[in-house]
Backbone as CSV, one residue per row, in Angstrom:
resi,resn,N_x,N_y,N_z,CA_x,CA_y,CA_z,C_x,C_y,C_z
1,MET,59.994,-9.130,-52.553,58.853,-9.019,-53.596,57.215,-8.651,-53.094
2,VAL,56.695,-7.982,-53.487,55.446,-7.234,-53.399,54.341,-7.960,-53.864
3,ASP,53.440,-8.222,-52.730,52.747,-9.062,-53.319,51.770,-8.238,-53.898
4,ALA,50.600,-8.909,-55.029,49.939,-8.643,-55.991,48.315,-7.676,-55.208
5,ALA,48.190,-6.658,-55.234,47.165,-5.982,-54.582,45.575,-6.675,-54.824
6,PRO,44.768,-7.071,-54.179,43.512,-7.662,-54.468,42.684,-6.717,-55.781
7,ARG,42.135,-7.525,-56.009,41.392,-6.714,-57.389,40.509,-5.803,-56.561
8,GLY,40.468,-4.384,-57.335,39.847,-3.186,-56.578,39.902,-2.400,-55.536
9,VAL,41.440,-3.454,-54.983,41.875,-2.421,-53.762,42.883,-1.508,-54.286
10,ARG,42.376,-0.177,-53.299,43.372,1.015,-53.694,44.523,1.103,-52.550
11,ARG,45.867,0.778,-52.821,46.759,0.262,-51.936,47.637,2.046,-52.200
12,LEU,48.389,2.079,-51.487,49.336,2.796,-51.110,51.116,2.719,-51.732
13,SER,51.651,3.534,-52.149,53.387,3.611,-52.198,53.880,4.396,-51.445
14,PRO,54.869,4.474,-51.766,55.775,5.046,-50.987,55.825,6.934,-51.271
15,GLN,54.845,6.819,-52.300,54.880,8.458,-53.040,53.171,8.850,-52.815
16,SER,52.943,7.849,-51.835,51.227,8.251,-51.583,51.506,9.275,-50.696
17,THR,50.427,9.980,-50.210,50.714,11.524,-49.091,50.270,10.583,-48.050
18,LEU,50.410,11.693,-47.031,49.645,11.132,-45.490,48.240,11.447,-45.628
19,GLY,47.585,12.266,-46.232,46.306,12.781,-46.655,45.208,11.645,-47.207
20,GLU,46.145,11.185,-48.023,45.739,9.452,-48.653,45.613,8.607,-48.038
21,LEU,46.738,8.555,-46.879,46.760,7.341,-45.568,45.515,7.456,-44.489
22,LEU,45.597,8.796,-44.586,44.380,9.128,-43.495,43.242,9.464,-44.386
23,GLY,42.721,9.485,-45.572,41.458,9.307,-46.053,40.951,8.257,-46.353
24,HIS,41.677,7.108,-46.270,42.078,5.476,-47.177,40.675,4.821,-46.244
25,PRO,39.436,4.523,-47.093,38.393,4.102,-46.188,38.957,2.472,-45.670
26,ALA,39.632,1.736,-45.580,40.410,0.823,-45.129,40.405,1.413,-43.537
27,PHE,40.915,2.515,-43.269,41.160,2.909,-41.954,40.045,3.862,-41.259
28,GLU,38.847,4.039,-41.694,37.899,5.405,-41.574,37.759,4.677,-39.797
29,GLY,37.862,5.764,-38.847,37.640,5.711,-37.660,38.747,5.326,-36.926
30,HIS,39.833,4.860,-36.721,41.075,4.637,-36.605,42.098,5.109,-37.338
31,ALA,42.209,5.922,-38.278,43.245,5.992,-39.509,44.693,7.066,-38.626
32,GLN,44.128,7.996,-37.948,45.033,8.888,-36.791,46.156,7.955,-36.021
33,LEU,45.733,6.843,-35.698,46.458,6.370,-34.661,47.405,5.481,-35.193
34,LEU,47.518,5.267,-36.697,48.536,4.822,-37.860,49.441,5.424,-37.430
35,LEU,49.602,6.682,-37.153,50.465,7.379,-37.399,51.394,7.979,-35.985
36,PRO,52.482,8.655,-36.148,53.104,8.340,-34.481,52.631,9.095,-33.390
37,TYR,51.749,10.571,-34.026,51.703,11.280,-32.892,50.086,11.492,-32.673
38,GLU,49.314,11.628,-31.955,47.986,11.235,-32.233,46.941,12.407,-32.456
39,GLU,47.625,13.537,-32.078,46.564,14.704,-32.262,47.079,15.628,-33.026
40,ARG,48.485,15.982,-33.217,49.489,16.692,-34.010,48.416,16.838,-35.308
41,ARG,48.539,17.964,-35.533,48.079,18.302,-37.028,49.504,17.984,-38.371
42,VAL,49.240,17.373,-38.979,50.361,17.033,-40.183,50.065,17.522,-41.606
43,ASP,51.265,17.286,-42.157,51.225,17.862,-44.017,50.142,16.916,-44.307
44,ALA,49.184,17.208,-44.503,48.700,16.324,-45.674,49.518,15.998,-46.950
45,GLY,50.297,16.635,-47.535,50.895,16.703,-48.495,51.895,15.922,-48.574
46,MET,52.698,15.555,-47.182,53.875,14.592,-46.755,53.920,13.467,-47.342
47,ARG,54.666,12.771,-48.464,54.643,11.657,-49.071,55.030,10.528,-47.669
48,LEU,54.640,9.146,-47.698,55.305,8.291,-47.072,56.946,8.222,-47.174
49,ASP,57.303,8.342,-48.314,58.719,8.145,-48.190,59.687,9.184,-47.556
50,GLN,58.593,10.203,-46.642,59.526,10.971,-46.091,59.153,11.026,-44.417
51,ILE,58.453,10.049,-44.453,57.441,9.542,-42.891,58.592,9.609,-41.961
52,GLY,59.891,9.531,-41.958,60.713,9.195,-41.195,60.798,10.726,-40.500
53,ARG,60.963,11.871,-41.109,60.742,12.958,-40.451,60.139,13.146,-39.048
54,LEU,58.876,11.989,-38.995,58.067,12.268,-37.913,58.374,11.359,-37.032
55,LEU,59.955,10.323,-37.311,60.023,9.732,-35.877,61.591,9.983,-35.456
56,PRO,61.746,11.132,-34.609,62.708,11.242,-34.535,63.827,10.464,-33.652
57,TYR,63.253,9.477,-33.121,64.300,8.639,-32.002,64.516,7.365,-32.799
58,HIS,64.382,7.403,-34.325,64.381,6.152,-35.072,65.338,6.399,-36.406
59,SER,65.430,5.299,-37.019,66.803,5.418,-37.967,66.294,4.362,-38.574
60,ASN,67.251,4.151,-39.809,66.754,3.673,-40.962,65.251,3.363,-41.493
61,VAL,64.717,4.032,-41.505,63.173,4.109,-41.685,62.894,3.740,-43.509
62,ASP,62.641,2.971,-43.495,62.271,2.092,-44.906,61.209,2.434,-45.542
63,ALA,61.062,3.132,-46.252,59.501,3.709,-46.874,58.546,2.517,-47.505
64,ALA,59.595,0.707,-48.195,58.958,0.321,-48.872,58.533,-0.540,-47.767
65,GLU,59.280,-1.124,-46.379,58.531,-1.604,-45.449,57.044,-0.871,-45.192
66,VAL,57.734,0.222,-44.677,56.301,1.161,-44.324,54.988,1.062,-45.046
67,VAL,55.506,0.985,-46.323,54.179,1.021,-47.222,53.639,-0.450,-47.115
68,ALA,55.092,-1.516,-46.856,54.086,-3.083,-46.935,53.363,-3.139,-45.953
69,GLY,54.154,-2.442,-44.454,52.915,-3.149,-43.638,51.486,-2.281,-43.434
70,LEU,51.395,-0.910,-44.273,49.995,-0.729,-44.373,48.999,-1.364,-45.200
71,ASN,50.019,-1.449,-46.145,49.000,-2.136,-47.337,48.683,-3.623,-46.866
72,ARG,49.105,-4.186,-46.241,48.645,-5.200,-45.289,47.775,-5.369,-44.814
73,LEU,47.526,-4.505,-43.884,46.348,-3.805,-43.284,45.109,-3.443,-44.120
74,ILE,45.553,-2.834,-45.072,44.904,-2.225,-46.280,44.164,-3.745,-47.072
75,ASP,44.800,-4.627,-47.425,44.448,-5.981,-47.763,43.049,-6.809,-46.917
76,ASP,43.907,-6.594,-45.781,42.930,-7.772,-44.848,41.472,-6.781,-44.574
77,ALA,41.335,-5.117,-44.116,40.351,-4.727,-44.093,39.467,-5.224,-46.049
78,SER,40.689,-4.829,-46.481,39.566,-4.781,-47.983,38.500,-6.240,-47.973
79,ALA,39.380,-7.115,-47.162,39.062,-9.108,-47.516,37.733,-9.035,-46.528
80,GLY,37.691,-7.436,-45.665,36.441,-7.904,-44.536,36.580,-8.171,-43.365
81,ARG,38.270,-8.420,-43.078,38.820,-8.776,-41.665,38.728,-7.273,-40.765
82,GLN,38.443,-7.408,-39.473,38.564,-6.589,-38.642,39.929,-6.576,-38.629
83,VAL,40.416,-4.650,-38.509,41.990,-4.689,-38.605,42.231,-4.020,-37.185
84,PHE,41.308,-3.402,-36.736,41.437,-2.336,-35.336,40.511,-2.842,-34.273
85,TYR,40.932,-2.883,-33.193,39.948,-3.227,-31.973,40.369,-2.215,-30.701
86,ASP,39.339,-1.465,-30.074,39.301,-1.320,-29.035,39.690,-1.885,-28.013
87,ILE,40.477,-1.918,-26.561,40.863,-2.127,-25.847,40.332,-1.757,-24.228
88,TYR,39.162,-0.909,-24.652,38.869,-0.316,-23.309,37.063,0.164,-23.663
89,ASP,36.147,-0.487,-23.106,34.905,0.042,-23.215,34.864,1.775,-23.339
90,GLU,33.910,1.910,-23.762,32.871,3.322,-23.690,32.963,4.110,-22.601
91,ALA,32.917,3.192,-21.721,32.390,4.045,-20.216,33.764,4.231,-19.341
92,ALA,34.660,3.478,-20.017,36.460,3.680,-19.179,36.567,4.400,-20.213
93,LYS,36.402,4.899,-21.364,36.869,6.102,-22.164,36.216,7.581,-21.833
94,ALA,34.800,7.272,-21.431,34.171,8.156,-20.591,34.829,9.123,-19.460
95,LYS,35.458,7.860,-18.709,35.943,8.342,-17.425,37.484,8.909,-17.512
96,ASP,38.204,8.217,-18.540,39.379,8.393,-18.640,39.415,8.929,-19.879
97,PRO,39.341,9.801,-20.894,39.332,10.557,-22.081,40.881,10.468,-22.779
98,SER,41.959,9.955,-22.072,43.050,9.708,-22.379,43.390,8.303,-22.804
99,LEU,41.995,7.881,-22.711,42.281,6.076,-23.147,41.684,6.295,-24.194
100,ALA,41.132,7.152,-24.878,40.638,7.274,-26.458,41.586,6.852,-27.173
101,ASN,42.983,7.265,-27.152,44.062,7.175,-28.522,44.796,5.589,-28.185
102,THR,43.940,4.762,-27.894,44.578,3.238,-27.698,43.841,2.261,-28.569
103,GLY,44.536,1.441,-28.613,43.794,-0.116,-29.147,44.752,-0.898,-29.657
104,LEU,44.485,-1.767,-30.634,45.020,-2.844,-30.838,44.862,-2.960,-32.662
105,PHE,46.207,-3.144,-33.070,45.902,-3.377,-34.307,46.171,-4.842,-34.941
106,PHE,45.701,-5.616,-35.783,45.517,-7.184,-35.731,46.194,-7.636,-37.181
107,ILE,47.021,-8.113,-37.510,47.573,-8.644,-38.708,47.488,-10.204,-38.290
108,ARG,46.966,-10.713,-38.642,46.374,-12.233,-38.674,47.172,-13.328,-39.112
109,GLY,48.109,-14.522,-38.785,48.311,-15.764,-39.258,47.569,-16.825,-39.390
110,ARG,47.944,-17.882,-38.829,47.383,-19.285,-39.069,46.194,-19.320,-37.979
111,PRO,44.786,-19.556,-38.135,43.969,-19.282,-37.117,44.195,-20.563,-36.334
112,GLY,44.313,-19.806,-35.006,44.886,-21.281,-33.902,45.738,-21.303,-33.347
113,ALA,46.412,-20.565,-34.202,48.205,-20.285,-33.848,48.506,-19.340,-32.979
114,PRO,48.986,-19.303,-32.097,49.589,-18.253,-30.756,49.967,-16.779,-31.402
115,PHE,49.846,-15.680,-30.828,49.610,-14.603,-30.715,51.359,-13.732,-30.439
116,ALA,51.729,-12.857,-31.079,52.915,-11.717,-30.609,52.218,-10.796,-30.687
117,LEU,52.413,-9.753,-29.275,51.716,-8.479,-29.088,53.345,-7.647,-28.997
118,ILE,53.041,-6.701,-30.002,54.267,-5.987,-30.465,54.345,-4.266,-29.601
119,ALA,55.027,-3.613,-28.955,55.135,-2.466,-28.266,56.028,-1.615,-29.338
120,PRO,56.090,-0.957,-30.243,56.838,-0.184,-30.884,57.218,0.933,-29.844
121,GLY,58.212,1.212,-30.247,58.981,2.494,-29.406,58.660,4.100,-29.862
122,GLY,59.292,4.855,-29.155,59.042,6.509,-29.744,59.211,7.273,-28.233
123,GLY,60.270,6.814,-26.995,60.573,7.851,-25.641,59.087,8.166,-25.446
124,PHE,58.127,7.332,-25.322,56.956,7.403,-24.728,56.190,9.122,-24.934
125,ALA,56.825,9.711,-26.362,56.061,10.543,-26.853,55.759,10.475,-27.912
126,TYR,55.705,9.302,-29.103,55.005,8.766,-30.109,54.936,7.575,-30.079
127,VAL,54.459,7.008,-31.019,54.308,5.601,-31.217,54.446,5.246,-32.643
128,GLY,56.114,4.679,-32.655,56.372,4.477,-34.080,55.658,3.179,-34.603
129,SER,54.756,2.696,-35.141,54.110,1.402,-35.204,54.104,1.070,-36.626
130,VAL,54.415,2.471,-37.323,54.807,2.251,-39.042,56.344,1.693,-39.346
131,HIS,57.233,1.907,-38.037,58.607,1.404,-38.428,58.945,-0.036,-37.694
132,GLU,58.378,0.128,-36.210,58.533,-1.126,-35.464,56.989,-1.500,-35.284
133,GLY,56.017,-1.680,-35.713,54.744,-2.611,-35.356,54.479,-3.220,-36.359
134,PHE,53.964,-2.728,-37.576,53.707,-3.460,-38.529,54.009,-4.326,-39.697
135,PRO,55.497,-3.774,-39.848,56.719,-4.619,-40.632,57.061,-5.867,-39.821
136,TYR,57.176,-5.623,-38.329,56.839,-6.581,-37.638,56.099,-7.842,-37.813
137,ALA,54.881,-7.175,-37.656,53.526,-7.989,-37.480,53.394,-9.033,-38.676
138,ASP,53.703,-8.119,-40.043,53.844,-8.811,-41.529,54.935,-9.680,-41.198
139,THR,55.754,-9.710,-40.775,56.968,-10.988,-40.807,56.434,-11.672,-40.069
140,ILE,55.800,-11.577,-39.025,55.695,-12.654,-37.820,54.173,-13.557,-38.614
141,SER,53.356,-12.721,-39.325,52.091,-13.563,-40.011,52.499,-14.338,-40.822
142,ARG,53.641,-14.013,-41.619,54.164,-14.845,-42.767,55.041,-16.166,-41.999
143,ALA,54.696,-16.029,-40.659,55.767,-17.590,-40.584,54.121,-18.006,-40.009
144,GLY,53.457,-17.559,-40.041,52.406,-18.320,-39.364,51.545,-18.280,-38.045
145,TYR,51.755,-16.809,-37.567,51.805,-16.548,-36.028,50.835,-15.097,-36.450
146,ASN,50.094,-14.977,-35.215,49.078,-13.946,-35.251,50.052,-13.060,-34.227
147,ALA,49.835,-11.335,-34.922,50.489,-10.350,-34.623,49.541,-9.371,-33.911
148,PHE,49.545,-8.575,-33.032,49.037,-7.499,-32.587,49.710,-6.063,-32.510
149,VAL,49.665,-5.130,-32.949,50.541,-3.771,-32.666,49.724,-3.117,-31.538
150,VAL,50.511,-2.801,-30.798,49.380,-1.789,-29.356,49.783,-0.508,-29.232
151,ARG,48.760,0.108,-30.001,48.515,1.863,-29.263,48.439,2.157,-28.391
152,TYR,49.266,2.811,-27.125,49.483,2.727,-26.024,49.040,4.507,-26.048
153,ARG,48.751,5.432,-24.797,48.919,6.055,-24.404,50.945,6.827,-24.375
154,VAL,50.700,8.237,-24.866,52.205,8.908,-24.383,52.014,10.041,-23.874
155,GLY,53.278,10.339,-24.029,53.393,11.841,-23.178,53.220,11.838,-21.597
156,ALA,53.023,10.342,-20.831,53.174,10.808,-19.440,53.902,9.541,-18.716
157,GLY,54.992,9.424,-19.735,55.793,8.474,-19.535,55.637,6.946,-19.355
158,GLY,56.076,6.082,-18.865,56.373,4.426,-19.273,55.010,3.803,-18.599
159,ALA,54.507,4.331,-16.971,53.663,3.953,-16.304,52.489,3.649,-17.014
160,PRO,51.409,4.719,-17.575,50.304,4.570,-18.749,50.478,3.640,-19.690
161,ALA,51.722,4.032,-20.529,51.585,3.235,-21.691,52.084,1.379,-20.990
162,THR,52.637,0.995,-20.347,52.820,-0.394,-19.510,51.525,-0.530,-19.507
163,ARG,50.322,-0.040,-18.555,49.198,-0.380,-18.080,48.399,-0.856,-19.453
164,ASP,48.606,0.042,-20.554,47.942,-0.009,-21.521,48.207,-1.510,-22.153
165,MET,49.709,-1.924,-22.214,49.970,-2.933,-23.259,49.278,-4.274,-22.072
166,ALA,49.579,-4.092,-20.733,49.255,-5.429,-19.751,47.286,-5.095,-20.289
167,ALA,46.641,-4.084,-20.786,45.089,-4.254,-20.728,44.950,-4.598,-22.007
168,ALA,46.193,-4.651,-22.932,46.014,-5.277,-24.341,46.108,-6.465,-24.345
169,LEU,46.881,-7.328,-23.682,47.483,-8.698,-23.592,46.088,-9.192,-22.804
170,SER,45.571,-8.856,-21.807,44.686,-9.257,-20.762,43.517,-9.150,-21.839
171,TRP,42.925,-7.986,-22.578,42.040,-7.992,-23.530,42.082,-9.441,-24.915
172,ILE,42.913,-9.490,-25.208,43.673,-10.820,-26.249,43.208,-11.796,-25.586
173,ILE,43.695,-12.293,-24.668,43.622,-13.211,-24.044,42.110,-13.626,-23.864
174,ARG,41.214,-12.449,-23.369,39.946,-12.658,-22.967,38.784,-13.027,-24.417
175,HIS,39.688,-12.289,-25.542,38.427,-13.012,-26.420,39.398,-13.729,-27.788
176,ALA,40.120,-14.618,-27.296,40.806,-15.555,-28.270,39.763,-16.307,-28.615
177,ALA,39.042,-16.976,-28.256,37.989,-17.526,-29.448,37.582,-17.017,-30.158
178,GLU,36.971,-15.826,-29.969,36.711,-15.019,-31.473,37.945,-14.289,-32.062
179,LEU,38.648,-14.269,-31.686,39.719,-13.577,-32.403,40.765,-14.861,-33.377
180,SER,40.164,-16.239,-32.819,40.906,-17.439,-33.152,42.671,-17.348,-33.180
181,VAL,42.769,-16.842,-31.585,44.224,-16.986,-31.781,44.063,-18.281,-30.360
182,ASP,45.256,-18.796,-30.208,45.858,-19.551,-29.115,46.532,-19.080,-27.791
183,PRO,45.737,-18.581,-27.369,45.866,-17.991,-25.758,47.143,-18.383,-24.909
184,ALA,47.668,-19.521,-25.325,48.690,-20.161,-24.415,49.933,-19.837,-25.575
185,GLY,51.188,-19.561,-24.660,52.188,-19.978,-25.692,52.644,-18.059,-26.627
186,TYR,52.502,-17.144,-26.346,52.139,-16.153,-26.827,53.818,-15.552,-26.157
187,SER,54.206,-14.627,-27.187,55.202,-14.027,-27.017,54.894,-12.254,-27.114
188,LEU,56.368,-11.162,-26.151,55.788,-9.856,-25.998,57.198,-9.421,-26.789
189,TRP,57.105,-8.756,-27.752,57.463,-8.269,-28.453,57.906,-6.598,-28.043
190,GLY,58.904,-5.686,-28.263,58.902,-4.162,-28.128,60.378,-3.932,-28.498
191,SER,60.173,-2.483,-28.662,61.497,-1.939,-29.003,61.740,-0.665,-28.641
192,SER,62.965,0.063,-28.002,62.832,1.064,-27.282,62.367,1.000,-26.595
193,ALA,61.574,1.912,-25.906,60.523,2.187,-25.004,59.481,1.048,-24.974
194,GLY,58.954,0.608,-26.107,58.313,-0.592,-26.069,58.775,-1.792,-25.702
195,ALA,60.222,-1.861,-25.870,61.001,-3.062,-25.256,60.900,-2.986,-23.476
196,ARG,60.898,-1.907,-22.935,60.729,-1.462,-21.591,59.145,-2.290,-21.223
197,MET,58.260,-1.903,-21.923,56.951,-2.098,-21.644,57.158,-3.493,-21.763
198,ALA,57.037,-4.425,-22.617,57.432,-5.905,-23.291,57.960,-6.680,-22.214
199,ALA,59.161,-5.856,-21.569,60.239,-6.535,-20.607,59.392,-6.705,-19.239
200,SER,58.715,-5.414,-19.122,58.253,-5.202,-17.719,56.974,-6.133,-17.281
201,VAL,56.143,-6.209,-18.696,55.096,-7.105,-18.193,55.578,-8.600,-18.442
202,GLY,56.118,-8.637,-19.059,56.993,-10.493,-19.352,57.550,-10.620,-18.073
203,SER,58.298,-9.926,-16.917,58.987,-10.212,-15.723,57.966,-10.368,-15.099
204,HIS,57.190,-9.370,-14.527,56.064,-8.991,-13.464,54.359,-9.599,-13.676
205,GLY,54.368,-9.701,-15.020,52.880,-10.137,-15.327,52.227,-9.215,-15.514
206,ALA,50.749,-9.183,-16.351,49.971,-8.013,-16.552,49.061,-8.151,-15.462
207,ALA,48.973,-8.684,-14.298,48.210,-8.310,-13.596,48.603,-7.008,-12.220
208,ALA,50.454,-6.777,-12.274,51.081,-6.067,-11.909,50.962,-4.297,-12.521
209,PHE,50.337,-4.482,-13.453,49.808,-3.298,-14.159,48.742,-2.961,-14.538
210,GLY,47.508,-3.834,-13.614,46.719,-3.651,-13.918,45.801,-4.439,-14.596
211,GLY,46.234,-5.210,-14.836,45.796,-6.220,-16.262,45.120,-7.642,-15.531
212,ASP,44.603,-8.604,-16.424,44.721,-9.840,-15.590,45.619,-10.768,-15.269
213,ASP,45.410,-11.734,-14.687,46.286,-12.806,-13.864,46.440,-13.865,-15.183
214,VAL,47.324,-13.550,-15.891,47.506,-14.512,-17.004,48.836,-15.061,-16.720
215,SER,48.627,-16.408,-17.594,49.854,-17.251,-17.682,50.918,-16.017,-18.268
216,PRO,52.661,-16.431,-18.117,53.543,-16.155,-18.578,53.737,-16.063,-20.258
217,PRO,54.202,-15.231,-20.628,54.584,-15.333,-22.498,55.799,-16.600,-22.220
218,SER,56.011,-16.897,-23.251,56.708,-17.982,-23.617,58.271,-17.373,-24.075
219,ALA,58.275,-16.086,-24.554,59.592,-15.334,-24.633,59.368,-13.672,-24.749
220,VAL,60.112,-13.365,-24.416,60.212,-11.433,-24.812,61.416,-11.673,-25.778
221,VAL,60.645,-10.500,-26.719,62.065,-10.386,-27.900,62.301,-8.642,-27.392
222,MET,63.165,-8.167,-26.959,63.813,-6.933,-26.912,64.537,-6.589,-27.544
223,ALA,64.148,-5.315,-28.374,65.237,-4.599,-29.237,65.579,-3.192,-28.669
224,TYR,66.912,-2.642,-28.868,67.564,-1.552,-28.019,66.904,-0.563,-26.912
225,THR,66.913,-1.096,-25.878,66.696,-0.390,-24.697,67.550,-0.873,-23.847
226,GLY,67.454,0.336,-22.597,68.171,0.520,-21.209,67.640,-0.311,-20.190
227,HIS,66.738,-0.846,-20.636,65.771,-1.294,-19.311,66.904,-2.442,-18.663
228,SER,66.587,-2.817,-17.270,67.337,-3.031,-16.548,66.890,-4.216,-15.429
229,ASP,65.428,-3.890,-15.382,64.472,-4.546,-13.905,64.719,-6.026,-14.436
230,ILE,65.003,-6.780,-13.065,64.834,-8.193,-12.823,64.089,-8.776,-11.756
231,SER,63.341,-9.673,-12.491,62.565,-10.476,-11.904,62.893,-11.874,-11.245
232,SER,62.356,-12.326,-10.275,62.813,-14.070,-10.003,62.422,-14.648,-11.165
233,ARG,61.398,-14.455,-12.067,60.704,-15.600,-13.006,60.945,-14.958,-14.426
234,GLU,62.067,-14.624,-14.921,61.987,-14.032,-16.445,61.784,-15.387,-17.497
235,PRO,61.086,-14.936,-18.667,61.092,-15.842,-19.699,62.229,-15.716,-20.519
236,PRO,62.093,-16.735,-21.297,63.322,-16.449,-21.840,63.385,-15.465,-23.302
237,THR,64.331,-14.735,-23.531,64.448,-13.442,-23.666,65.560,-13.143,-25.300
238,PHE,64.834,-13.135,-25.997,65.638,-12.257,-27.076,66.246,-11.108,-27.259
239,VAL,67.293,-10.797,-27.465,68.177,-8.870,-27.628,68.883,-9.053,-28.565
240,VAL,68.017,-7.789,-29.007,69.112,-7.010,-30.235,69.247,-5.869,-29.863
241,VAL,70.752,-5.034,-30.617,71.266,-3.810,-29.983,72.189,-3.367,-31.057
242,GLY,72.100,-2.277,-31.711,73.385,-1.948,-32.584,74.379,-1.680,-31.905
243,GLU,75.742,-1.715,-32.631,77.000,-1.265,-31.934,77.158,-0.131,-31.469
244,ARG,76.661,0.757,-32.228,76.923,2.553,-32.407,75.057,2.906,-31.914
245,ASP,74.656,2.440,-31.171,73.658,2.891,-30.320,74.174,3.468,-29.026
246,ALA,73.804,5.240,-29.154,74.227,5.983,-28.170,72.797,6.037,-26.999
247,ILE,71.966,5.672,-27.353,70.860,5.791,-26.523,70.814,4.532,-25.320
248,ALA,70.428,3.358,-25.781,70.705,2.154,-24.990,71.871,1.399,-25.828
249,PRO,73.161,1.957,-25.436,74.592,1.090,-25.494,74.629,-0.442,-25.309
250,PRO,75.142,-1.323,-26.349,75.120,-2.446,-26.026,75.805,-3.047,-24.999
251,ALA,76.402,-2.048,-23.749,76.968,-2.333,-22.703,75.918,-2.613,-21.661
252,VAL,75.281,-1.461,-21.582,73.723,-1.663,-20.996,73.352,-3.166,-20.679
253,MET,72.498,-3.251,-22.225,72.097,-4.344,-22.351,72.948,-5.509,-22.052
254,GLN,74.083,-5.798,-22.167,74.894,-6.369,-21.537,74.707,-7.200,-20.571
255,ARG,74.411,-5.755,-19.859,74.445,-6.043,-18.336,73.178,-6.586,-18.187
256,ARG,72.122,-6.948,-18.395,71.096,-7.490,-17.978,70.879,-8.781,-18.840
257,VAL,71.713,-8.528,-20.050,71.778,-10.360,-20.320,72.690,-10.925,-19.802
258,GLY,73.489,-10.475,-18.914,74.298,-11.192,-17.868,73.591,-11.392,-16.732
259,ALA,73.016,-10.899,-16.334,71.986,-11.469,-15.022,70.477,-12.117,-15.329
260,LEU,70.194,-12.248,-16.391,69.585,-13.448,-16.746,70.123,-14.610,-17.048
261,LYS,71.468,-14.961,-17.653,71.993,-16.121,-17.545,72.834,-16.423,-16.784
262,ARG,72.746,-15.350,-15.456,72.537,-15.712,-14.239,71.857,-16.661,-13.116
263,GLN,70.825,-16.018,-13.570,69.268,-16.578,-13.136,69.155,-18.342,-14.035
264,GLY,70.076,-18.206,-15.101,69.399,-20.030,-15.789,68.524,-19.729,-16.952
265,VAL,67.971,-18.407,-16.957,67.043,-18.027,-17.866,67.707,-18.251,-19.581
266,ALA,66.772,-18.626,-20.303,67.570,-18.429,-21.858,67.646,-17.613,-22.582
267,VAL,68.647,-17.525,-22.842,68.840,-16.044,-23.395,69.521,-15.879,-25.105
268,GLU,69.321,-15.237,-26.136,69.784,-14.996,-27.199,70.146,-13.515,-27.549
269,PHE,71.086,-13.269,-27.426,71.674,-11.782,-27.715,72.776,-11.582,-28.988
270,HIS,72.433,-10.204,-29.754,73.012,-10.453,-30.741,73.136,-8.821,-30.959
271,VAL,74.353,-8.052,-31.122,75.145,-6.798,-31.017,75.301,-6.866,-32.730
272,TYR,74.910,-5.580,-33.537,75.077,-5.429,-35.049,75.812,-4.371,-35.287
273,ALA,76.795,-4.406,-36.054,77.902,-3.692,-36.328,77.309,-2.865,-36.919
274,ASP,77.842,-1.178,-36.721,77.398,-0.297,-37.501,76.027,0.136,-37.829
275,VAL,75.369,0.036,-36.410,74.123,0.337,-36.994,73.802,0.745,-35.716
276,GLY,72.844,2.247,-35.598,72.399,2.603,-34.078,70.835,2.644,-33.939
277,HIS,70.624,3.674,-33.158,69.451,3.464,-32.447,67.773,2.839,-33.298
278,GLY,67.037,2.445,-33.099,65.759,2.535,-33.535,66.259,1.683,-34.936
279,PHE,66.731,0.688,-35.270,66.793,0.436,-36.713,65.704,-0.301,-37.422
280,GLY,64.557,-0.518,-36.205,63.506,-1.353,-36.635,63.757,-3.034,-37.042
281,THR,63.638,-3.427,-38.307,63.806,-4.521,-39.128,65.210,-4.689,-39.280
282,GLY,66.251,-3.249,-39.408,67.366,-3.411,-39.898,67.662,-3.817,-41.280
283,SER,66.296,-3.883,-42.280,66.840,-3.907,-43.536,68.086,-3.212,-44.628
284,ALA,68.660,-3.665,-44.476,69.932,-3.231,-45.586,71.138,-2.942,-44.779
285,THR,70.811,-3.391,-43.688,71.924,-3.309,-42.407,72.709,-4.654,-41.902
286,ALA,73.507,-4.696,-41.053,73.949,-6.176,-40.554,72.523,-6.327,-39.613
287,ALA,71.867,-5.830,-39.235,70.808,-6.333,-38.636,69.735,-7.116,-39.576
288,GLU,69.701,-7.028,-40.527,68.573,-7.737,-41.637,68.590,-8.812,-41.080
289,GLY,67.343,-9.075,-40.776,66.817,-10.726,-40.737,66.331,-11.195,-39.063
290,TRP,66.867,-9.957,-38.319,66.596,-10.343,-36.943,65.682,-11.074,-36.311
291,ILE,64.425,-10.407,-37.100,62.838,-10.363,-36.802,62.969,-12.151,-36.831
292,THR,63.100,-12.538,-38.107,62.959,-14.002,-38.317,63.950,-14.769,-37.150
293,LYS,64.939,-14.272,-36.984,66.093,-15.490,-35.334,64.984,-15.241,-34.421
294,ALA,64.540,-14.405,-34.101,63.516,-14.250,-32.963,62.472,-15.152,-33.038
295,VAL,61.585,-15.060,-34.569,60.556,-15.885,-34.742,61.141,-17.296,-34.303
296,ARG,62.211,-17.506,-34.860,62.559,-19.145,-34.501,63.126,-19.189,-33.235
297,PHE,63.524,-17.979,-32.363,63.572,-18.418,-30.781,62.587,-18.723,-29.939
298,TRP,61.662,-17.828,-30.130,60.173,-17.956,-29.947,59.742,-19.280,-30.183
299,ARG,59.570,-19.698,-31.283,59.082,-21.333,-31.966,60.004,-21.834,-30.842
300,GLU,61.200,-22.139,-30.462,61.778,-23.296,-30.260,61.131,-23.351,-28.705
301,HIS,61.213,-21.876,-28.096,60.376,-22.174,-26.550,58.859,-22.666,-26.505
302,LEU,58.378,-22.060,-27.853,56.729,-23.085,-27.935,57.005,-24.486,-27.987
303,GLU,57.567,-25.024,-28.172,57.871,-26.071,-28.205,58.613,-26.875,-27.308
304,LEU,59.062,-26.773,-26.067,59.635,-27.157,-25.291,58.629,-27.669,-24.109
């Protein structure tokens, strides 16, 4: 079911164009960061139901979910809620211009509730927030939790991207009071390349990547990645992958799951039949509903 638009708010539809998205007043100043590529010229006439063409590493791109996530941001912005935050100050961006295309999108849940920090995938070549960020955040927020989607640097591999996630986590915790989020009990989420980032920060802490010395997450949620690193202090971990994933085969993920279990780490692992890489929420596939299962796993470990 699609929520009704607030009176006077101009929402998007699958037939809306990228030009309409980029020109929407709710996204003034940061609209380009909604799209997968930072500065690549796009066809302003491309409709949102064709946006999967900009996501070559992804499958199952559902235009209705893409639009629902964007409209959630539009509704919040139109209600006077800030939906985008810089994680680096102007001095840092002046010193390193590559930091200009970074930041956090925020979809609110219950004030004072814990938060999820989500890193979409894209092979460190682009950021698939429209497919693996905003739809996740919308579902998480409807469960009562706060959700942030990090826009990180691309084009230089995983190291700067992971530093951006660590910076984002540190920024949220430092500003928890003004954001009305609980700095304890947070979870880290990632898909594909983003799952490498989430797992790395979860394993080693934000400080290992230039961030603050913060408490570990209560859970890490990893979707379809070949990440294999293991530390001595792994958090509870929820893992999903498609049976037909040729980029991050289930056997690769199973090896990491086995290593975590041998450490005594709480793990929940799902392999979904007839699903490939980059399936996002998994709508209309065997993976549909995995976000809700992951939220339940996180909640169980929050309550321990």
